[in-house]
N, C-alpha and C positions, 0 to 999 in steps of 0.2 A: 874534424870540423863539427860533426854532429855532437860529439861529446862536449866540445867547447861551448856550443849553444845551450846545452843542458846545464852546464856549470853556471853560466851567466843567468839563466832563468831561475835556477835554484837560489842563487845569491840575491836576486832582485825580488822574488815573489814568495819565499818561504821563510820560516823561522830558523833556517840553517845558515843564514848569511854570515854568522860569526865563525863558521868552520874554516879551517885552512884550505888552501887550494888543493892540496893532496887528498884531503878527506872528501872534498866535493867531487874531485875527479874519480875517486874510488866509487863513490855512490853513483855518479853519472854512468860509470862503466857498467854497473850491475843492473841498471834500470831496464825493465822490459815494458814496452808500451802496449796497452790493451784498451780497446774500445768496447764499451758496454751500453746496451740500449737503455732507454728510459723505463722507469717503473720496474726495475729489477733489484733484487736484494743482493747487496755486495757481501755483507757479513751479518751473522746472527749473534745477538748478545749471549753471554755465558758460554761461548765457544773459544777455542784457542786460535789466535790469529795465525794465518799461514804466510803472511807477507806484510811488508810495510807498503802503504799506499800513499801516493802523492797525487792530488787532483790537479790535472793539467788544464782541463777545460770541462765545462758543464757545471751542473749543480747536484749536490747530494743532500740528503736529509738524515739526520741522526736523532734517534729517540730511544727512550728507555720505557719499556712496558711495565704496567702495574695491573692489579686486579680490576681497576676501573677502566683500563684502556691505555692508549698512548699518552705519555707524559713527558714534559721537558723536551719537546721536539724543537730542533733548530736546524737551519740550513747551513751548508758548508760551501764555500766559494773556492775558485781555483787558487792553489797555493796551500790548501789545507793538507796537513800530514796526519795520517791515521795510523794508530796502533804503535806509536813510538814507545809510549810508556809500557804497554802490555808486553811488547817484545823484550824490552830491557829488564823488566821485573818478572817476566815469565808468568803473566797473569791472563785470565780469560778476558775476553772483550766485554765491556760494560754496556755498550749501546749497539742497537741494530742500525745498520746503515743501508739506505736504499738510494737508487738513482732517480732523480726527478726528471731528467731528460737525458739525451745521448751524451755520455761522458767519455773523456780520454783520461785514463789513469796510468801513472807510472808505478810499476810494481817491482819491489825487490823481494825475492823469496826469503823466507825466514832464515835458513842456514847462511845464506850469503850476507844478509844484513848483520847477523850476529857476529860473523867473522870480521866484517868491516868495523863494527863497534868495538870488538876486542883489539883490533889493530890500532884504532884511533880513539884514545881515551877521551879526547875533547868532545866526542859525541855524547858521553855521559854528562859532561859539564853543561852542554847545551840543554840536555834533558832536565838537569837540576835547576838551571835558570828558568826553564819553561814551567817546571813544577812549582817553583817559588812564585812565579807570576800568576799561575792559576790559583795558588792558595790565596794570594792577595786579592784576586778577583772574587774568589769564593767568599772570603771574609767580608769584602765590601758588599757582596750580594746578600750574604746572611744578615749584615747590619741593616741593609735597605729593607729586606723582607721583615725583619723584626720591627722596624719603624712603621712599615706598611701595615703589618698585622695590628700593631698598637692603634694606628689611626682608624683602621676599618672595623676592628673587633666590636665596638658598640653598635654597629649598624649591620653586622653580618647576618645573612640568611643562610643557615647551615644546610638546610635540606628542604624538600617538599613535604608539607604536612600530609597531603592526601591527593589522590587523583580525582577525576571527575566521576562521581558515583551515579549510576543509573543507566537505563537503556532507552529512555524516551528520545524522541527526535531532537529535542533541545539539548540533551546531554551528548548525543552523537555529533550534532553540529558544533557544539562547544569544543569537543575533543578535536574535531577536524580543524577548527580555526586555530587552536593552540599548536597543533602539529605543523600547520602551515607557517605560523609565525616563527617557529623554532628553526626553520630551514634557512633563514637568512639573518642579517644583522640590522634590519630596519627597525625603527622605533615602533613601539606598541602602546596603544591606549586600551586599557581594560575598563569598561564602563558598566555600571550596575548599581543597584540599591545597596544600602548598608546590610552587612551580615551575610554577604554572598561569598566571602573568601576571595575577593579580587586579587589580593596580594599573593594568595596561593596559586592563582591562575598564572600570574607573571612568573612565579617560581617554576611552574611547569614549563613555561616557554624557555627559561634559562637552562634548567637542568635537562631539558630535552634537546638542547643544541650541542654542537661540537665544541662549544666554549664552556661546557659544564664544569671543567676543572678550574676555570677562573672564578674569582670571588663574585658574589652578588650581595649588594648592600641595599637596605631599605631605609629611606628617610621620610619621616612624616612632615608634610609641608608646613603644618602649623607650628613646627618647632624650628624652622630655618630662620637664620638671621635675615633681617631686611636687606642687608648689604650683599648677602650671598657669599661672604668670605669663607664660610664653612664649606661651601660646595665648590667654589671656583678658586679659593686660595687668595693670597695677597701678593702683589708684585714685590719681588725681592724679600719676601718673608715666608710665612708658613704655607706649605702646599695644601691645595684643596683636595677634597675627596675624589674628585674626577681624576686628578693627577695620580693619586695613590691607587685608584681602581685599575688603571691600565686598560686591558681588553675585557674586563669583567662587565657586569650588568648593574646599572644604577636604577633603582626603583624609587620613583617619587610618588609617595602614597597620598591619596586624597588631594589631587592637584587643584581642586576647587578652593582649597584653603591657602594656596600660595599667595604670598604678599604681592600686591599690585606691581611694586617695583621690580620684582623678579620675573614677572610674566613675559615681558619683552625679551629679557635675557634668555629665558627658556625657548622662546620662539626662534631666536638667533641660533641657539644651540641645535635645535631640531632642523632648521633650514640649512645651515652651513656646516654643522659638525664642529664648530669652533666656539670658544668662549674667551672672555677677557677677564683676567684676574682683577681683583679689587685694587685700584691704584691709591696713591696717596694724594692728599689735597695739595694743589699747587704744582704738581708734576704732570708731565704729558701722560696720556693714557697708555697703559702697557700694550704690547703687541698681542694680537690674538694667538691662542694656543689651540692645537688640534686635540679634539676629544676622541679617544680610541674606544671609549666605553659604549656599550649599548644602552639606550635610554628607554625605559618602560614606565608607563604612567597608569595610575588608577584614578577614577573620578566617580562621584555619585550623581553628577549632573553634567549636561552638555555645556561646554564653555566656548564662548565666541572665539577665543584665541586658538582653539584647537579645530575650528571648523574650516580653516583655510585648506584649500585643495592641495593634497600631497604633503601636508606638513607632517602627518603621522603615517607611517608605512602600513601598519595593521591596526584596525579597530575591532576589538572583541567585545561584544555585548553579552554579559552574563545574565541569563534569564532569571527572573525572580522565582522563588519556590512556588508561588501560587499558580504559575502556569506550568510547573513541572510536577503536578500532583502524581503522575505515574511513577516518579522516582522516589516518592516519600517512603514507600515500603523498603526500598533498597537502602536509602539513607538511614532509616531506623535500624535495620539489620547491621549496617556498618558501625553506627554509634554503640549499639548493644555489644557487638564483638569487641570494640575498642575499650569500653568501660569495664566489661566483665573480665577481659583478659588482664587488664591492669590491676583489678582487685582480686583476681584468682577465684572467681565465683562462676557457677554455671549460668549460661545465657538463657534468660527467660523468653517465652514466646509472647507475641502481642495478639490479643484477642481481635477477631474481625470487627467487633463493634468499636474498639479503641482505634483501630486503623481507619475505619470510616470516619470517626470523629476527627482524627488528625487530618485526613484528606479533605474534610469539609471546612478546615480552618485555613485562613489566608496567610498566616505567618508574616506579619509585617517586619519581624526581625530576621526572616529567612533562615539560613542554615544555622546561624548562631543561636537563634531562638529554639529551633528544633533540637539542637544538641543539648541545650540546657534543659529542655522539656524531658528528653529521654533520660538524662542523668538524674533529674529530680524524681522521675517516675521509678527508676531502679532503686533509689534510696527509700522512697516511700513504700515500695512493694515489699521491702525488707526480706528478700530472698524468695519471694513467691515464684512459682513456676510459670505464671502467666501474668502479663501486665494488662489489667482490665481498663475499662473506660474511666473508672473513678480516679485513677492515679494520673490521668491527663486532664485534670479539672480545669487548668488554665487555658486549654485550647478551645476558645470560643470567640466568635467574632461579634462585632457590634450589631451587625445586621441580624444575628441569630439570638440576641439576648431576649430574655423573657419569653422564650418559646418552649412549649411542651408538645412533644410529638405524641398525638393521641393514638397513633397506630402501634407504638411501642407499649404504651400504658394499657391499651385495650386490644389484645390480640384478636378477640372475637370480631371487633369492628373491622380490623384489617382483613380478616378471613371473609367477612360478608362483602366488603367493597371489592374484593378480588374474585368473588364468586360470579357465576353466570346470572344470578338473580339481579345483580346491580350493574347497570340499569336496564340491561337488554330484556330480561324476562318481565320486569316490571313494566317496561314501555310497550313491548309487543304483546304481552299477555294481559295487560290491564288498561294502560293509558290509551292505547290505540282504539280499543272498543268503547271505552267509557266516553272518550271525546266524541266519537261518532254518535253515540246515543244522546249526549248533551246537545250537540248541534241539531240533531233531528228534532228533539223536543223543543228547542228554541224556535225552529222554523215551523213546526207543525202543531205544537201544543198551544195551550192558552197563552195569552200575550201579556198578562199582568204578573207582577212579581209575587203577589200573594196567592197565585194559583199555578205557578210554573216553577218546579223545583230546580230546573237548570238555570233559570234566571236568578233564583235565590242563591244557588251555589256560586255563580260567577260573581255577584255583587256583594253578597253578605258573608260569604265564606272565603272565596279566593283572595279578594283584595285585602281584608284585614290580616289574614294568616300570612300572606306573602310579605306584607310590610313588617309584621312581627318577626318573621324569619330572617330578614336581611342582616340584622346585627349579630346573628348567631351562625348562620351557614351561608351567608353571601349569596352567590348566584346558583344555589343548588337547584332551584326550580328549573333552570335551563337544561339540566341533565334529564329531566322527565317531561320536558315541554312537548305537548302534542303537535305543535306547529312543525317542529323539526323532525319529529318521528315520521310524520307523513312526507316530509321532504326527503328524508333518507330512504323511505320505502319507495317513493317515486323514482329516486335516483337508482336504486338497485334494480327495480323492474325495468326501467328504460335501458340500462346497460345490458340486461339479460336479453331484452327484445331487440335492441339496436346497439350491438357492441361498438364502442367508440372511445376515443380519448377525451375526457372532460377537460375543459379549459383550466389553465392555471389561474391563480388569483392575480388580478391587476392591483397589486398591493399599493403602489404609489398613488394611483388614482383613488383607490378605496380609502386610504388614510386621509386624503384631502377632502373627499366628497362624501364618504360614507356617513360620517358623524352628522353632517348637515342634512343628509337625506332622512335619517331616522328622527332628527329634530323636527324636520318639516312634517313627517308622517305623524309624529306624536301630537304636534300642534293641530293638525287636521282632525285627528281622532278626538281631541279634547273639545274642539269646536263642534264637531258632529255630535258628540255625546251630550253637550249642553243644549244645543239647539233642537235636537230631535229626541231628547230624553231617552237615550239608549238604555239607561238603567231600569226604565219602566216599560220598555218595548222589547219583547223577546226576539222577534225575527230580526230586528236591527242589531241586537247584540250578537245573534247568530251570524249575520252578515259580516260584522266586524271580525269575528273569529275566522270565518271563511276567507276574508280578504288577507289577513295575516298568514293564514295557512297557504293561500295561493302564492304569496310572495316567497315563502320558504320553498314550495314545490318548484316554482319557475326557476329560481336561482340554483336549486339543487340539480335541475336538469341541465343547466349550463356550466356550472363550476363544480370543481371537486370539493369534497368535504362540506363544512358548514359555513360557506361564505356569507349567507344571510345572517346567521347568528353572530358572526364576528363583526360585521360592519353595518348591516342594514335594518335589523329587526328593531322596531321602536320599543317593544317590551324588553328585549335584550339590552337596549341602551339604558333604560331605567334600572334594570337589574344590575348591570355593570357599575352604574353610578353609586347605587346604594350599597353594593357589595364592598366598597372601599371601607365602609364602617364596620365590617364584620370582625368578630373576635376569633375567627378561624381563617386559615389560609392553606393552600396547597403549594408546596415548594419542593425543591430537590437540593441535595447537598452538592454544591458545585464541584467540590474537590473530588468526590467519588465519580461524578459524571466525566470530569476531565481526566481523571487518573485511570479509570478502569473501563470506560465505555468507548467503543469504537463503532458501534452500529447505529446509535441514536434511534432505537426502535420505538421509544416513547414518542418521538417526533415524527419519524418517517413511516413507522410500522414495519412489520417483518414477522418471520416465523418464530416459533417457540425457541427460547434459548435459556437454558438453566431453569430457574423458577419463573422466568419471564414468559408470559403467554403470547400466543399469536394475536396480533391486533392490526388494525389499519392505520394506526398512528393517531396523534392528537387531532380531533375534528376541527379545532380552531388554529392549528399550526402554531401552538405555543409550546416552547421547550420548558419543562418545569424548572430547570436549573437557571433559566433566564427570567423567570416570572418575577416581577416587582409590583404588579398591580392585580388585584382580584378581578378587575374588569375583564381580563383576558383568560379567565378560567371558569368553566362551567361545572367543575367538580364531577365530570363523567368518570373519572378514575381510570381512563384508558392508559395513562402513563404508569399508574401504580401497577396495573396488570402486566404491562409490557416490560417493566424494568427488572432485569435479572440480578441487580446489585443492591437492592433494598435502599436505593437513594431517595425515593419519593417519600415525602413527609406530609402529614395532615396535622398542622400545628394549631395549638391554642396560643393566642397572641394578644397583646394589648389592642383593644378596638381602635381601628382607623390609624394604626401606627404608620402605615405607608404614606399617609397624607402629609406627615412632617419629616419623613426620612427619604424615601426613594421615589416619591410621586412626581410625575411629569404632567403638569396641567395642560388642558386644551381648551380652546375657545368654545367648541361645540358642546363640550360637557358642562361648561359654566352656563351657557345659554339653556341647556336642557335642565340644569339644576333650578334656575329661576323660573323656567316654564312649569316645572312641577310645583314650585312654590306658588306660582300664580294659579295653578289648577285648583288649589284649595279655595282661593277667593272666587274662582269661577263657579265651583260647585256650591258656593254659599251666597250666590247673588240674591236669592229670596230673603235670607237672613239679614243681608246687608240692608236691603230695603226696609225690612221690619225693624231692625235694631236702631237704625239711624233716621228712619222716617223719610228715606229718599224714595222718589218714584222714578225707577229706571225704565219704565215702559217695556217690561220684559215680554208682554203679550204682543208687541210689535216686532216683527222679524228683524227689520233693519236696526232698530235701537238695541235689540238683543245681541246682534252681531257686534255692534260697537262696544256695548258694555262688556261682552265676553273678551274682546281683544284688550280692552283696558284692564280688565281683571288679570289677564295673563301677563301683561307687560309691566304693571305698576310696581310689584315687589322688586323686580330686578332694576327698574329705573330708579327707585328710591335708594337702593343700596349703592348703585353706581354714582348717583348724584352726591352722596355723602362721602365718597372715597377721597375727593380732593381735600376735604377738611382734615385728613390725617396729617398732611404736611404743614398745617397752620399751627398746630399745637407745639411742634418741635421741628422748626425748619432745618436744624442742623442734622437731623436724622432722616435719611431717605426711606419712605415707607416701602414695604414689599409690594410687588406688582399686584394689581387688582385680580389678575388671573389666578394668583396663588391664594390670596386672602378669601376669595369667593367661596372656596371649598369649606371654609369655616362655618358656613350656613347650612351645610349638608345635614347635620343632626336635627336642626330646627325644621328643615323641609320634610325630612322623614317623619318627625314627630307630628307636624301639622297634618300630613296626609293620614297618618294613623289615627289621630284624634278625630278627623273627619269621618273615617270609615268605622270607628268604634260604635257609632250609633247604629249602623246597619248590623254590625257583627253581634252586638249585645241585645238587639231586639228581634230582627227578622231571622237571623241564623238559627235561633232556637225554635223557630216555627217550621223547620224543615220537614218534620213528619206530617203534619196536616197539609202542608203545601204539596208534598209528594202525593198524598191521597187525592187532593183536589186536581192535580195534574191529569190523573187518569179517570176523573169523573166520579170518584168515591166521596162519600160524606166525610168532612173533616171535623165534625163536632166531637167533643169529649176526647180528643187526642192530646197526648202530652206536649207541652211547650216549655221552653226555658227562656224567659225574658227578664232582663235586669231592670231594676227600678231606675227611673229617670235621674234620681239623685246620685245613684251609683255610677251611672253612665257619665254624668257631668263631672263627678269627682275623678274618675279615671281619665277623662279627657283633660281635666285641669292638671293632674299629675303628669300626664304625658307632655303637655306643653311646657310645664315648668322644668321637667327633667331635660327635655330637648333643648330648651333655651340655655341652661347652664352647661350642657355638653357642648353646645356651639361656642359658648364663651371660652371654655377650656381648649377646644380644638383650634379656635382662631388664635388664641395665645400661643399654642404650640407651633402653629404654622408660621406666625409672624416673628417669634423670638425677639420681641420688643417689650418695653415696660408697659404696664397696664394703661397708664395715662395716655400713651401715644395712640392707643387704639380706641380711646373713649368715644369718638364719633360713631364707630361701627357698633360698639356696644349699645349706644343710645338708639341707633337704628334698629338693632335687634329688639330692644325693649318696646319701641313703637310698634313694630310689626307683630310682636308677640301679643301686645295688648290688644291690637286690632283683631288678631285671631281669637283671643280670649272672648272678645265681645260677640263675635259671630258664631263661635263653636260652643263655648261653654255657656255664654249668655248670662253670667252672674253680674 
């Protein structure tokens, strides 16, 4: 009875149904049933089969191995017959067979089966028919594969170009995201700027998955037909690429260029995994088809259609090269190896200076640009053993154009600025004592300027010289400023006597209020100076210096570093404003800082590291790589001393270039600017009376106060009143905000103040020797003096006003970026104010 059931099962479920009853009974009689657990190997390829196997229940997998791994794997269902051909032809097994789950196998040992086959010749006939069927299937499969390869070949991605080069945290994270995406079949979006090799990242996903032996094709979205027939096929006609692809990977490159009509079809494909072939007009739409391919996308910008939650399984953001500066060295080494191996030439080295230059460049073209840069450098070097800075001539950024690093051109200057002399020994060995002497002489010595050398130094020397210095060295005075030297000294002594933690800076409040505080302080100083004649009264000038010093000391006892200098000092506010006009700047190469620096000692301070010296960090909490405004740097060179990577630069640059490039305007600075403009009119109130015949009653305190306030406010009020006229000349063009245009008056303000103080500088400064003798009670007769002729003084004042006027015109034009006629009201305002200054200063 058992044998009868086996015969019936063999006839109904196997390819042996055409055998005679006797042959099936002989086979059934020889069967030995065996149960094998799942995940066990039944037979190994390239070995002789020991038996004929018939799968009664369970599932098997058959595959053929290759150098790349398992290939052509397929499952076997109940009724499958194994090794019929191999036993009849006496051949080794071609495929390895394993059990996928618990299986029941009917086994006929090799000798018994061969005896049955010899007895029943019809078994060979069954094999022949089976072999003919297999050959037909193989021919059909080969024809299908030929058509498939023909269809896919123009789009095929044969291999991965390269892996992810580098060891930065960005490179590590990118590798992790690619590895995670390769573990499943979810769709992938690779997002990033041009030139990052996003298509290569998708190839890494595909070839890192278990479907790596399936084809991967790349389609540029800007070349796709608007109908999508190339991709989805036509109903009843030509198959689409998705159908030919099977279980491969479809890369849609630059999805942002996809035709609008195809975007919704792509969304449907990603959401449901189905697509609809392009139908014919007048016919019902075709039925949806299942997509077995994996969809990967690349894009250079975020698209609304891809922002739907869950639409894309994995989103990989490829970081731009400008944030991966730490990987530039590795990328260069990779490209050098690649090019030199291809050309059969020795690989050159890259000089440290060239590497720093490349790391300081932002690479808008990313990896593509770096690759072409390296290749061009190799060709230009012409077999040299080292690639120097010169062969990477194109690696420069817009922000670094027209800069000359003075520290590279003058090594002695770098050596001095990194020495203990600058500024510490200068400050504590000279400035500290001299300032104390100056204040003592002001408070205790003679009170007039012609008999007190300290008063002469302050008004006839310091003011003209510092105004002349701003266009050249910016805020350099602040590095040797005596106010903060005493503040730092008080800070150190108090911490030694009373160890404690100084308060951190209240940055947000200081950014909002600090500028207005120093504006108010400067206003009071100007009013005080005018009403009480500080320039002619020694002890009052000494009180002014002591008050500013007291502010520096008090805030140094409360807050860490130079909080007073950064936010509150009125003199520092003026210095920071005029420093914007400087032709020099301190900056750092951002690429080097982000690529090689992990300690930020220039900002935070720290111990000695390499050539970097031990420092307490930037006193103004400014990182040199982030500096975009001379206002925030006092040129103390702490960062230059601390940096072990030679990143810090002291550049010669176009004057005031930041005002039309990186500058961020503020209201308090504009108010301070016009306050300093009004200060010239304030100092010249007697000349205004004399020149125009006005009686301002300056001998009356109340009228003097009112006149002083008007003098301070009128220049800014005139400029502000003429601003609305800009929109009348050309209503179609919206003028730049007044907050930005106001900085165009900065050269005129500086020139007006300098022209005012030239009189003191060219007359009384040259009397310093007799004044010094008079200070200590000695006779000042027959001592040398150096005084300019009044005509020379007037000429220099006139030249200063003319030059500053035209520099303001040029600067305003640069800031506005508009035609000359659109700014005509502002230029006319400059002419009016300059003419008025000419009358009260030059007097011609």
